[in-house]
Rosetta silent file (secondary structure, phi, psi, omega in degrees, C-alpha in Angstrom):
SEQUENCE: MNEQRIIHGCIAGDKNAQKIIFEKYAALMMSVCTRYIKNMHDAEELMLSGFLQFFNRLEKFEYRGEGSVRAWLQKIMLNECLMFLRKENNFQLAKMEDDLLQENTSAIDKLSADEIFSLILKLPVGYRTVFNLYVIEGMSHKEIARELNISEGTSKSQLSKARTMLQQMILKNENYGQEG
SCORE:     score description
SCORE:     0.000 S_00000001
   1 L     0.000  126.424 -168.832  -81.344   12.863   42.259 S_00000001
   2 L   -77.735  164.642 -172.743  -79.890   13.681   38.870 S_00000001
   3 H   -67.070  -37.719 -177.973  -76.355   15.201   38.486 S_00000001
   4 H   -57.926  -46.248  177.875  -77.629   18.564   37.261 S_00000001
   5 H   -59.322  -43.968  179.778  -79.733   19.055   40.438 S_00000001
   6 H   -58.502  -44.233 -179.623  -76.687   18.041   42.474 S_00000001
   7 H   -64.658  -36.944  174.192  -74.526   20.548   40.723 S_00000001
   8 H   -58.685  -39.408  176.489  -77.185   23.245   41.435 S_00000001
   9 H   -60.645  -44.750  179.823  -76.996   22.127   45.078 S_00000001
  10 H   -57.901  -48.467 -175.957  -73.266   22.476   45.025 S_00000001
  11 H   -62.091  -35.727 -178.745  -73.523   26.045   43.675 S_00000001
  12 L   -79.542   -1.188  177.940  -75.981   26.906   46.456 S_00000001
  13 L    87.771   13.800  175.464  -73.409   25.648   49.013 S_00000001
  14 L   -72.436  111.074 -174.791  -75.112   22.446   49.875 S_00000001
  15 H   -61.043  -33.288 -179.501  -72.435   20.306   51.660 S_00000001
  16 H   -73.224  -30.807  171.978  -74.272   17.094   51.070 S_00000001
  17 H   -67.108  -40.983  179.526  -74.396   17.800   47.327 S_00000001
  18 H   -68.656  -33.552  177.400  -70.671   18.483   47.285 S_00000001
  19 H   -64.254  -37.884  175.384  -70.101   15.291   49.231 S_00000001
  20 H   -58.195  -50.655 -172.569  -72.134   13.351   46.520 S_00000001
  21 H   -67.304  -45.562 -179.244  -70.027   14.771   43.729 S_00000001
  22 H   -56.416  -51.938 -179.880  -66.765   14.144   45.666 S_00000001
  23 H   -58.410  -34.924  179.663  -67.659   10.598   46.423 S_00000001
  24 H   -71.271  -35.079 -170.572  -68.723    9.875   42.871 S_00000001
  25 H  -112.919   -7.580 -170.332  -65.626   11.190   41.273 S_00000001
  26 H   -60.083  -50.556 -175.510  -62.760   11.043   43.891 S_00000001
  27 H   -61.808  -48.677  176.801  -61.311    7.622   42.821 S_00000001
  28 H   -51.976  -49.530 -179.510  -61.366    8.544   39.149 S_00000001
  29 H   -65.229  -34.721  174.296  -59.789   11.884   39.739 S_00000001
  30 H   -63.539  -33.539  176.041  -57.130   10.302   41.956 S_00000001
  31 H   -70.242  -34.079  173.039  -56.238    7.997   39.071 S_00000001
  32 H   -54.834  -52.846 -176.306  -55.936   11.023   36.839 S_00000001
  33 H   -64.498  -43.698 -179.240  -53.465   12.674   39.283 S_00000001
  34 H   -71.189   -8.751  172.582  -51.418    9.468   39.737 S_00000001
  35 H   -70.404  -28.825 -175.174  -50.874    9.224   36.079 S_00000001
  36 H  -106.657  -30.455 -170.423  -48.681   12.352   36.319 S_00000001
  37 L  -112.887  113.253 -179.336  -47.569   12.432   39.996 S_00000001
  38 L   -68.333  -44.397 -176.968  -45.660    9.424   41.464 S_00000001
  39 L   -65.216  118.098 -175.790  -45.887   10.569   45.164 S_00000001
  40 H   -62.246  -40.204 -178.857  -49.220    9.395   46.408 S_00000001
  41 H   -62.213  -46.757  175.631  -49.371   12.197   49.059 S_00000001
  42 H   -61.659  -44.593 -176.397  -48.725   14.858   46.411 S_00000001
  43 H   -63.403  -34.165  178.896  -51.253   13.264   44.074 S_00000001
  44 H   -69.570  -44.582  179.828  -53.913   13.228   46.846 S_00000001
  45 H   -62.728  -37.816  175.166  -53.166   16.870   47.767 S_00000001
  46 H   -67.726  -35.601  176.491  -53.563   17.799   44.041 S_00000001
  47 H   -63.910  -49.883  178.452  -56.796   15.895   43.756 S_00000001
  48 H   -60.364  -43.721  176.536  -58.161   17.747   46.738 S_00000001
  49 H   -64.301  -32.888  172.583  -57.036   21.060   45.443 S_00000001
  50 H   -62.279  -46.061  178.381  -58.619   20.198   42.110 S_00000001
  51 H   -59.369  -40.575  176.401  -61.928   19.594   43.887 S_00000001
  52 H   -58.672  -44.239  178.143  -61.610   22.932   45.677 S_00000001
  53 H   -64.275  -35.085  177.292  -61.092   24.630   42.327 S_00000001
  54 H   -60.535  -47.650 -173.070  -64.069   22.772   40.924 S_00000001
  55 H   -71.062  -39.497  179.896  -66.410   23.854   43.687 S_00000001
  56 H   -61.484  -34.052 -172.655  -64.993   27.447   43.703 S_00000001
  57 L  -103.362   10.975 -169.606  -65.502   27.839   39.956 S_00000001
  58 H   -63.397  -25.401 -175.345  -68.704   25.892   39.703 S_00000001
  59 H   -68.824  -25.969  174.757  -70.862   29.039   39.018 S_00000001
  60 H   -81.688  -10.463 -172.837  -68.956   29.264   35.591 S_00000001
  61 L   -77.206  134.964  173.498  -69.658   25.589   34.766 S_00000001
  62 L  -110.474  110.204 -177.271  -72.177   24.950   32.081 S_00000001
  63 L   -63.025  117.129 -179.041  -73.903   21.516   32.435 S_00000001
  64 L  -115.640   19.605 -178.904  -73.905   19.897   28.944 S_00000001
  65 L   110.335  179.917  172.698  -75.304   16.547   29.852 S_00000001
  66 L   -48.764  126.779  176.474  -73.919   13.251   31.106 S_00000001
  67 L   101.027  -21.079 -177.044  -70.171   13.294   31.175 S_00000001
  68 H   -70.345  -30.807  175.588  -69.675   17.077   31.382 S_00000001
  69 H   -71.847  -45.644  178.180  -68.902   17.157   35.071 S_00000001
  70 H   -58.340  -48.553  175.643  -66.441   14.392   34.742 S_00000001
  71 H   -53.739  -44.601  178.223  -64.733   16.081   31.725 S_00000001
  72 H   -65.466  -45.173  178.283  -64.449   19.384   33.497 S_00000001
  73 H   -58.142  -41.626  179.589  -63.081   17.688   36.606 S_00000001
  74 H   -63.620  -41.858 -179.092  -60.507   15.799   34.611 S_00000001
  75 H   -66.032  -38.348  176.470  -59.350   19.034   32.910 S_00000001
  76 H   -63.661  -49.311  177.424  -59.044   20.717   36.347 S_00000001
  77 H   -61.999  -41.236  176.239  -56.997   17.790   37.698 S_00000001
  78 H   -63.024  -50.743  178.180  -54.720   17.710   34.670 S_00000001
  79 H   -57.594  -39.646  177.620  -54.078   21.504   35.071 S_00000001
  80 H   -64.434  -41.776  177.430  -53.327   21.056   38.789 S_00000001
  81 H   -62.580  -43.499  176.451  -50.844   18.318   37.981 S_00000001
  82 H   -67.840  -37.142  177.502  -49.137   20.277   35.266 S_00000001
  83 H   -67.198  -41.065 -179.736  -48.882   23.452   37.345 S_00000001
  84 H   -56.677  -50.759 -173.282  -47.405   21.239   40.217 S_00000001
  85 H   -62.240  -43.361  177.704  -44.824   19.757   37.762 S_00000001
  86 H   -61.962  -48.362 -171.826  -43.905   23.266   36.473 S_00000001
  87 H   -67.148  -40.328 -177.139  -43.673   24.741   40.017 S_00000001
  88 L   -79.973   -0.432 -179.284  -41.578   21.852   41.375 S_00000001
  89 L    53.058   35.556  176.749  -39.317   22.099   38.334 S_00000001
  90 L   -89.061   -1.958 -172.825  -39.816   18.423   37.782 S_00000001
  91 L   -94.776   77.918 -178.688  -40.472   18.702   34.170 S_00000001
  92 L   -95.206  117.065  179.331  -36.913   17.991   32.931 S_00000001
  93 L   -93.227  134.260  177.736  -36.937   17.419   29.100 S_00000001
  94 L   -76.901  157.303  176.708  -34.405   15.061   27.725 S_00000001
  95 L   -72.399  158.023 -178.162  -32.319   15.817   24.659 S_00000001
  96 L   -73.057  147.232  170.923  -33.534   14.346   21.292 S_00000001
  97 L  -142.734  150.692 -171.368  -32.172   10.956   20.235 S_00000001
  98 L   -97.202   -8.303  179.712  -33.023    9.193   17.033 S_00000001
  99 L   -71.610  135.621  177.785  -33.163    5.516   18.184 S_00000001
 100 L  -142.302  125.902 -178.523  -36.538    3.817   18.184 S_00000001
 101 L   -79.079  153.211  167.333  -37.240    0.182   19.000 S_00000001
 102 L   -66.211  146.113  177.703  -39.684   -1.980   16.981 S_00000001
 103 L   -73.662  138.422  173.264  -42.999   -2.388   18.767 S_00000001
 104 L  -115.678   79.520 -178.624  -43.578   -5.703   20.447 S_00000001
 105 H   -54.829  -35.578 -175.885  -47.303   -6.087   20.843 S_00000001
 106 H   -63.614  -36.911  178.756  -47.130   -9.688   22.085 S_00000001
 107 H   -66.357  -41.337 -177.806  -45.198   -8.502   25.147 S_00000001
 108 H   -63.857  -47.362 -174.432  -47.689   -5.733   25.803 S_00000001
 109 H   -60.744  -23.507 -177.622  -50.623   -8.166   25.540 S_00000001
 110 L   -82.216  -12.664 -178.933  -49.163  -10.345   28.291 S_00000001
 111 L   -92.498  144.650  172.360  -49.198   -7.373   30.805 S_00000001
 112 L   -78.287  164.800  174.786  -52.086   -6.428   32.951 S_00000001
 113 H   -57.084  -45.245  176.917  -53.308   -2.842   33.017 S_00000001
 114 H   -55.699  -42.892  179.851  -51.799   -2.445   36.472 S_00000001
 115 H   -66.547  -42.583  178.797  -48.349   -3.675   35.219 S_00000001
 116 H   -64.005  -45.458  173.792  -48.489   -1.220   32.326 S_00000001
 117 H   -55.827  -41.188 -179.478  -49.479    1.618   34.591 S_00000001
 118 H   -74.239  -26.477  170.589  -46.656    0.928   36.939 S_00000001
 119 H   -68.545  -37.086  179.337  -44.193    0.868   34.039 S_00000001
 120 H   -64.857  -38.957 -177.831  -45.522    4.302   32.839 S_00000001
 121 H   -66.768  -23.190  177.703  -44.899    5.623   36.382 S_00000001
 122 L   -78.540  -10.713  177.152  -41.206    4.649   36.081 S_00000001
 123 L   -70.604  152.437  176.130  -40.740    6.931   33.070 S_00000001
 124 L   -55.982  156.431 -174.099  -38.990   10.266   33.696 S_00000001
 125 H   -59.166  -39.079  178.661  -41.435   13.024   34.407 S_00000001
 126 H   -64.623  -48.866  179.252  -41.116   14.737   31.076 S_00000001
 127 H   -62.041  -46.256 -175.507  -41.557   11.582   29.112 S_00000001
 128 H   -67.934  -35.554  175.027  -44.445   10.396   31.268 S_00000001
 129 H   -61.939  -48.475  179.691  -46.210   13.731   31.035 S_00000001
 130 H   -68.849  -41.025 -178.272  -46.080   13.949   27.229 S_00000001
 131 H   -60.843  -45.773  179.790  -46.942   10.212   26.948 S_00000001
 132 H   -64.575  -44.373 -178.867  -50.044   10.658   29.130 S_00000001
 133 H   -62.678  -40.634 -176.847  -51.217   13.862   27.480 S_00000001
 134 H   -74.729  -55.006 -172.499  -50.796   12.269   23.986 S_00000001
 135 H   -77.928  -44.330 -167.768  -51.928    8.661   24.525 S_00000001
 136 H   -95.221  -46.370 -178.705  -54.342    8.874   27.440 S_00000001
 137 L   -80.091  -20.043 -179.225  -55.699   12.436   27.245 S_00000001
 138 L    71.640   28.526  177.955  -55.710   12.440   23.390 S_00000001
 139 L   -77.012  148.781  172.422  -54.035   15.855   23.026 S_00000001
 140 L   -80.806  167.860  175.934  -52.220   16.682   19.744 S_00000001
 141 H   -61.980  -32.886 -176.644  -48.503   17.627   19.765 S_00000001
 142 H   -68.337  -43.578 -176.111  -49.504   21.248   19.037 S_00000001
 143 H   -66.935  -39.616  179.009  -51.812   21.249   22.163 S_00000001
 144 H   -64.465  -43.206  175.501  -49.086   19.564   24.261 S_00000001
 145 H   -58.885  -45.295 -178.200  -46.520   22.085   23.169 S_00000001
 146 H   -65.608  -43.473 -176.124  -48.831   25.052   24.038 S_00000001
 147 H   -68.361  -34.238 -179.808  -49.724   23.451   27.401 S_00000001
 148 H  -102.287    0.992  179.543  -46.140   22.669   28.488 S_00000001
 149 L    56.812   53.159 -178.484  -44.481   25.676   26.732 S_00000001
 150 L  -131.970  167.790 -179.758  -42.212   23.329   24.614 S_00000001
 151 L   -87.215  162.093  177.996  -41.925   23.037   20.853 S_00000001
 152 H   -62.343  -38.795  176.545  -43.907   20.454   18.890 S_00000001
 153 H   -59.892  -35.666  179.537  -40.687   18.762   17.928 S_00000001
 154 H   -69.358  -42.444 -177.919  -39.782   18.356   21.666 S_00000001
 155 H   -60.441  -46.977  179.380  -43.257   16.908   22.292 S_00000001
 156 H   -61.299  -39.953  176.011  -42.718   14.391   19.467 S_00000001
 157 H   -60.798  -47.710 -177.078  -39.293   13.565   20.771 S_00000001
 158 H   -63.058  -39.754  177.549  -40.512   13.079   24.294 S_00000001
 159 H   -63.794  -47.098 -176.774  -43.286   10.756   23.018 S_00000001
 160 H   -60.964  -45.056  177.949  -40.842    8.747   20.974 S_00000001
 161 H   -66.949  -38.351  173.325  -38.412    8.374   23.924 S_00000001
 162 H   -55.920  -47.867  176.755  -41.245    7.420   26.241 S_00000001
 163 H   -54.652  -50.612  178.239  -42.304    4.788   23.823 S_00000001
 164 H   -55.050  -47.637 -174.267  -38.755    3.516   23.427 S_00000001
 165 H   -70.374  -37.856  176.319  -38.288    3.337   27.150 S_00000001
 166 H   -64.866  -42.617  177.070  -41.662    1.598   27.768 S_00000001
 167 H   -58.739  -43.760  178.869  -40.727   -0.939   25.058 S_00000001
 168 H   -59.089  -48.207 -178.925  -37.427   -1.623   26.735 S_00000001
 169 H   -68.716  -34.284  174.691  -39.063   -2.093   30.074 S_00000001
 170 H   -63.967  -45.514  175.279  -41.816   -4.296   28.614 S_00000001
 171 H   -64.673  -41.588  175.786  -39.234   -6.472   26.907 S_00000001
 172 H   -64.483  -43.367  172.666  -37.135   -6.655   29.952 S_00000001
 173 H   -53.371  -43.934 -179.308  -40.230   -7.534   31.959 S_00000001
 174 H   -65.061  -42.202 -179.542  -41.090  -10.259   29.469 S_00000001
 175 H   -71.212  -34.799  178.740  -37.585  -11.729   29.534 S_00000001
 176 H   -64.964  -41.496 -178.397  -37.499  -11.649   33.281 S_00000001
 177 H   -66.380  -33.035 -172.742  -40.787  -13.572   33.404 S_00000001
 178 H   -80.731  -28.425 -179.188  -39.446  -16.272   30.993 S_00000001
 179 H   -76.757  -29.286 -170.577  -36.228  -16.799   33.043 S_00000001
 180 L   -81.393    0.000    0.000  -38.084  -17.381   36.430 S_00000001
């Protein structure tokens, strides 16, 4: 059964079609949520809430071919996470600082994707959110500023600080590995 037919089944209230969509995308959507939310329980709740939003608004969805379901689900999950961060007042923006470390790509190359992901999760919420939106979601600083209700300068500063912190953590991780 193709995805467009499954979507029509979901719109018609077919629980089996909804289950197929959920099972196909749940792991990917959970990874979207855990990029922004450290607490696994909260991330799972947001993922489930996102799927509810998806199924409730599905009549408004316009199928545009392969990838359109995934893209819409990711946008819903991202919005769920950002609303959660705003509601919980977890989005604390740090003050601007001018220091920036030189990039050390050799240290990054030695890390696995899981190690890099775990370092990103250690960033403060504001840094992590801007970093994810810019680097992973591909949003511009203008889009981030609008989405988070901050200035473009603050978005740029947060990204710079996130990169600096990540570089420090990566270098510390590399040095730790050499000592052991």
